[in-house]
C-alpha positions as CSV (number, residue, x, y, z in Angstrom):
1,X,0.0,0.0,0.0
2,X,1.4,3.4,-0.9
3,X,2.0,6.0,1.7
4,X,2.5,9.6,0.5
5,X,4.0,12.3,2.8
6,X,5.2,15.8,2.4
7,X,7.9,17.1,4.8
8,X,9.5,20.5,4.7
9,X,12.0,22.2,6.9
10,X,11.3,25.5,8.6
11,X,13.4,27.9,10.6
12,X,12.3,28.0,14.3
13,X,11.3,31.5,15.4
14,X,10.7,30.9,19.1
15,X,13.6,31.4,21.6
16,X,12.8,28.0,23.3
17,X,12.6,26.0,20.1
18,X,9.9,23.4,19.5
19,X,9.1,19.9,20.7
20,X,8.4,16.9,18.5
21,X,4.8,16.1,17.5
22,X,3.3,19.6,17.9
23,X,1.4,21.9,15.5
24,X,3.3,24.9,14.2
25,X,2.0,27.9,12.3
26,X,3.5,30.2,9.7
27,X,5.1,33.5,10.7
28,X,5.3,36.6,8.5
29,X,8.8,35.5,7.4
30,X,9.4,33.1,4.6
31,X,10.1,29.4,5.6
32,X,9.7,30.2,9.4
33,X,7.5,28.6,11.9
34,X,6.4,29.3,15.5
35,X,4.0,27.9,18.2
36,X,0.4,28.9,17.7
37,X,-0.9,31.9,19.7
38,X,-3.9,30.0,21.1
39,X,-6.4,27.2,20.5
40,X,-8.0,26.7,17.1
41,X,-5.2,28.5,15.3
42,X,-5.4,29.1,11.6
43,X,-2.4,29.0,9.2
44,X,-1.2,25.7,10.6
45,X,1.8,24.4,8.6
46,X,1.7,20.9,10.0
47,X,3.2,18.7,12.8
48,X,6.9,18.8,13.8
49,X,8.7,15.5,13.1
50,X,11.5,16.0,15.7
51,X,12.8,18.2,18.5
52,X,14.6,21.5,17.7
53,X,15.8,23.3,20.8
54,X,17.7,26.1,19.2
55,X,16.1,29.3,17.8
56,X,16.9,30.0,14.2
57,X,17.7,26.4,13.4
58,X,15.5,24.2,11.1
59,X,12.9,21.7,12.1
60,X,11.1,19.1,9.9
61,X,7.4,19.7,9.6
62,X,5.0,17.0,8.2
63,X,2.6,18.9,5.9
64,X,0.7,16.0,4.3
65,X,0.3,12.3,5.1
66,X,0.3,10.8,8.6
67,X,2.0,12.6,11.4
68,X,2.5,11.6,15.1
69,X,1.1,14.4,17.3
70,X,0.9,15.2,21.1
71,X,-2.6,15.3,22.6
72,X,-4.1,17.6,25.2
73,X,-6.7,15.1,26.3
74,X,-9.1,12.3,25.3
75,X,-9.5,11.9,21.5
76,X,-11.7,9.3,19.8
77,X,-10.3,7.4,16.8
78,X,-11.8,8.9,13.6
79,X,-12.5,12.3,15.2
80,X,-11.3,15.5,13.6
81,X,-8.6,17.3,15.6
82,X,-7.5,21.0,15.9
83,X,-4.9,22.9,17.8
84,X,-5.6,22.6,21.6
85,X,-3.5,25.4,23.0
86,X,-0.4,27.6,22.6
87,X,1.9,24.6,23.1
88,X,0.8,23.1,19.8
89,X,-0.9,20.0,21.2
90,X,-4.0,18.7,19.5
91,X,-7.6,18.3,20.8
92,X,-10.7,16.7,19.4
93,X,-12.8,19.1,17.4
94,X,-16.2,19.4,18.9
95,X,-19.4,19.0,16.8
96,X,-21.2,22.3,16.1
97,X,-22.4,23.8,19.4
98,X,-25.3,26.3,19.9
99,X,-26.0,27.9,23.2
100,X,-29.2,29.7,24.4
101,X,-30.4,31.3,27.6
102,X,-28.6,32.5,30.7
103,X,-27.1,30.4,33.4
104,X,-28.2,32.7,36.1
105,X,-31.8,32.4,34.9
106,X,-31.5,28.6,34.9
107,X,-32.7,28.4,31.3
108,X,-29.3,28.0,29.6
109,X,-29.2,25.2,27.1
110,X,-26.3,23.7,25.0
111,X,-27.3,22.1,21.7
112,X,-24.9,19.8,20.0
113,X,-25.5,19.2,16.3
114,X,-24.6,15.5,15.8
115,X,-24.8,15.1,12.0
116,X,-22.2,17.3,10.4
117,X,-23.3,16.4,6.8
118,X,-26.5,18.3,7.6
119,X,-24.7,21.3,9.1
120,X,-23.8,24.5,7.2
121,X,-21.6,27.3,8.6
122,X,-24.5,29.8,8.1
123,X,-27.0,27.6,10.0
124,X,-28.9,29.1,12.9
125,X,-30.9,27.5,15.7
126,X,-34.0,29.3,16.9
127,X,-36.4,28.8,19.8
128,X,-39.7,30.2,18.6
129,X,-42.7,31.2,20.7
130,X,-45.4,33.6,19.4
131,X,-48.6,31.6,18.8
132,X,-51.2,31.1,21.6
133,X,-51.4,27.6,23.1
134,X,-48.5,26.5,20.8
135,X,-47.3,22.9,21.1
136,X,-43.7,21.6,20.7
137,X,-42.5,21.0,17.2
138,X,-39.7,21.8,14.8
139,X,-38.9,22.6,11.2
140,X,-36.1,23.7,8.9
141,X,-36.7,27.2,7.6
142,X,-34.2,28.9,5.2
143,X,-31.5,26.4,6.2
144,X,-32.0,27.0,10.0
145,X,-33.5,24.8,12.6
146,X,-36.5,26.3,14.3
147,X,-37.8,24.6,17.5
148,X,-41.3,25.7,18.5
149,X,-41.7,25.8,22.3
150,X,-44.9,25.5,24.4
151,X,-46.9,28.6,25.1
152,X,-50.1,29.4,27.0
153,X,-53.3,30.9,25.7
154,X,-51.8,34.4,25.9
155,X,-48.8,33.3,23.8
156,X,-46.4,33.4,26.8
157,X,-43.7,30.8,26.7
158,X,-44.2,28.1,29.4
159,X,-41.5,25.7,28.2
160,X,-38.7,25.1,30.7
161,X,-35.2,24.1,29.7
162,X,-35.6,20.7,31.3
163,X,-39.0,20.0,29.6
164,X,-37.6,21.0,26.2
165,X,-34.6,18.6,26.7
166,X,-37.1,15.8,27.4
167,X,-39.1,16.5,24.3
168,X,-36.0,16.7,22.0
169,X,-34.7,13.4,23.6
170,X,-38.0,11.7,22.9
171,X,-38.3,13.0,19.3
172,X,-37.3,10.0,17.2
173,X,-36.3,12.1,14.3
174,X,-34.7,15.2,15.9
175,X,-32.7,13.3,18.4
176,X,-30.8,11.6,15.6
177,X,-29.0,14.9,14.8
178,X,-29.5,17.2,17.8
179,X,-28.7,16.7,21.5
180,X,-29.8,19.2,24.1
181,X,-28.4,19.5,27.7
182,X,-28.6,22.0,30.5
183,X,-25.5,24.2,30.3
184,X,-23.2,23.7,33.3
185,X,-24.4,25.7,36.2
186,X,-28.0,25.9,35.0
187,X,-30.6,23.8,36.7
188,X,-33.0,23.8,33.8
189,X,-36.0,25.0,35.9
190,X,-36.2,28.4,34.1
191,X,-38.5,29.1,31.2
192,X,-36.7,29.4,27.9
193,X,-36.7,32.6,25.9
194,X,-37.3,33.0,22.1
195,X,-33.9,33.6,20.4
196,X,-31.9,32.8,17.4
197,X,-28.2,31.8,17.7
198,X,-25.3,30.6,15.5
199,X,-22.8,27.8,16.3
200,X,-20.3,29.2,18.7
201,X,-17.3,27.0,17.7
202,X,-17.1,27.8,14.0
203,X,-13.4,28.7,14.2
204,X,-12.6,25.3,15.7
205,X,-14.5,23.5,13.0
206,X,-13.0,25.6,10.2
207,X,-9.5,25.1,11.5
208,X,-9.5,21.3,11.9
209,X,-6.1,20.0,10.9
210,X,-6.6,16.3,10.6
211,X,-8.3,13.1,11.5
212,X,-7.2,10.9,14.4
213,X,-6.0,7.5,13.2
214,X,-5.8,6.3,16.8
215,X,-7.5,7.1,20.1
216,X,-5.9,9.0,23.0
217,X,-6.9,8.3,26.6
218,X,-5.2,11.2,28.3
219,X,-3.1,14.3,27.7
220,X,0.4,13.6,26.5
221,X,-0.5,10.6,24.4
222,X,1.2,10.5,21.0
223,X,-1.2,9.4,18.2
224,X,-1.1,9.1,14.5
225,X,-3.1,11.9,12.6
226,X,-4.0,11.9,9.0
227,X,-3.4,15.6,8.0
228,X,-6.0,17.4,6.0
229,X,-4.7,19.1,2.8
């Protein structure tokens, strides 16, 4: 079986050099690399293939093919990965995440979009009230997901975060591609509000750098990653 790789040497910009198996990014200088400034960095050149402790010296960077990378935590085999932090380690790229409500009002919800093939970067998620005595339901409108929440006869929303979670979980169609949970710190007892939100982790999704060929059980594991072109 053929195995194609592309390695290139880059001069190290950082005073402390770079470790092996970390993601590095391009600098403004030609053929120079540095550690990423933060998580979900863009302009990732690839993964270093060896240690280079000296500033200004060259390090090998795997740009295409399979590289061995340092992890910042648990990663599932087959998951997409992105830059975890400013050390250049990798983390599992989360599915599209939408958040609504306010933790202090106990109506904060976190929605995870489970089916990426149905997700588009311009997609929105809306909690919709408005109609009197409205029952739960949902529909796709202009590429966005609209979830109708329960109201009373005067059109006031009566749906709590917890009750909406239960309805989505019991919905045999919607639960195949959407998961709803109470946001950490929110009890779910509060009534939800009508609002429209976009996915909050678009940068992470856009800046995925590869696919995990192996699983990682903890930070510091070294796993094979198939780099995305």
